[in-house]
C-alpha positions as CSV (number, residue, x, y, z in Angstrom):
1,X,43.9,98.8,-41.2
2,X,45.1,98.1,-37.8
3,X,48.3,96.2,-37.0
4,X,46.3,93.2,-35.7
5,X,45.1,92.4,-39.2
6,X,48.6,91.9,-40.9
7,X,49.6,89.7,-37.8
8,X,46.5,87.6,-38.2
9,X,47.2,87.2,-41.9
10,X,50.8,86.1,-41.2
11,X,49.8,83.7,-38.6
12,X,47.2,82.1,-40.9
13,X,49.8,81.9,-43.7
14,X,52.3,80.1,-41.4
15,X,49.6,77.8,-40.1
16,X,48.6,77.0,-43.7
17,X,52.2,76.3,-44.7
18,X,52.7,73.8,-41.9
19,X,49.2,72.1,-42.8
20,X,50.1,72.0,-46.5
21,X,53.5,70.3,-45.8
22,X,51.7,67.4,-44.1
23,X,50.4,66.4,-47.4
24,X,47.1,64.5,-47.9
25,X,47.9,61.5,-45.8
26,X,49.3,63.4,-43.0
27,X,46.1,65.7,-42.8
28,X,43.9,62.7,-43.1
29,X,45.5,61.1,-40.0
30,X,45.1,64.3,-38.1
31,X,41.5,64.7,-39.2
32,X,40.7,61.1,-38.4
33,X,41.7,61.7,-34.7
34,X,39.1,64.3,-34.5
35,X,36.2,62.2,-35.8
36,X,35.1,61.2,-32.3
37,X,33.9,64.8,-31.7
38,X,31.3,64.5,-34.4
39,X,27.9,62.9,-34.2
40,X,27.5,59.6,-36.0
41,X,26.2,61.0,-39.2
42,X,28.8,63.8,-39.2
43,X,31.5,61.3,-38.5
44,X,30.5,59.1,-41.4
45,X,30.4,62.1,-43.8
46,X,33.8,63.3,-42.6
47,X,35.3,59.9,-43.0
48,X,33.8,59.6,-46.4
49,X,35.5,62.9,-47.3
50,X,38.8,61.8,-45.8
51,X,38.7,58.5,-47.7
52,X,37.8,60.2,-50.9
53,X,40.7,62.6,-50.6
54,X,43.2,59.8,-49.9
55,X,41.9,58.0,-52.9
56,X,41.5,60.9,-55.3
57,X,44.2,63.5,-54.5
58,X,46.9,61.9,-52.5
59,X,50.2,61.5,-54.2
60,X,50.7,58.0,-55.6
61,X,53.7,56.3,-56.8
62,X,53.7,54.6,-60.3
63,X,55.6,51.4,-60.2
64,X,57.7,50.7,-63.3
65,X,56.8,47.6,-65.3
66,X,59.2,44.7,-64.5
67,X,58.1,42.2,-67.1
68,X,58.9,44.4,-70.0
69,X,61.3,42.9,-72.7
70,X,64.0,45.0,-74.1
């Protein structure tokens, strides 16, 4: 193994950590900015994937019920 490979792995881990910290919505915003680089069909598929991720795996907040009797 050369010294380059461990450095590449470390760089990849650092980039992944930064990407992961963005969360689903942050990553979706960055990906949506790149949609113009795709063809029409590719852009539609990418947008569908982004929308699906926001709907299915993004963090949601559960609102407490306010009309509950105690």
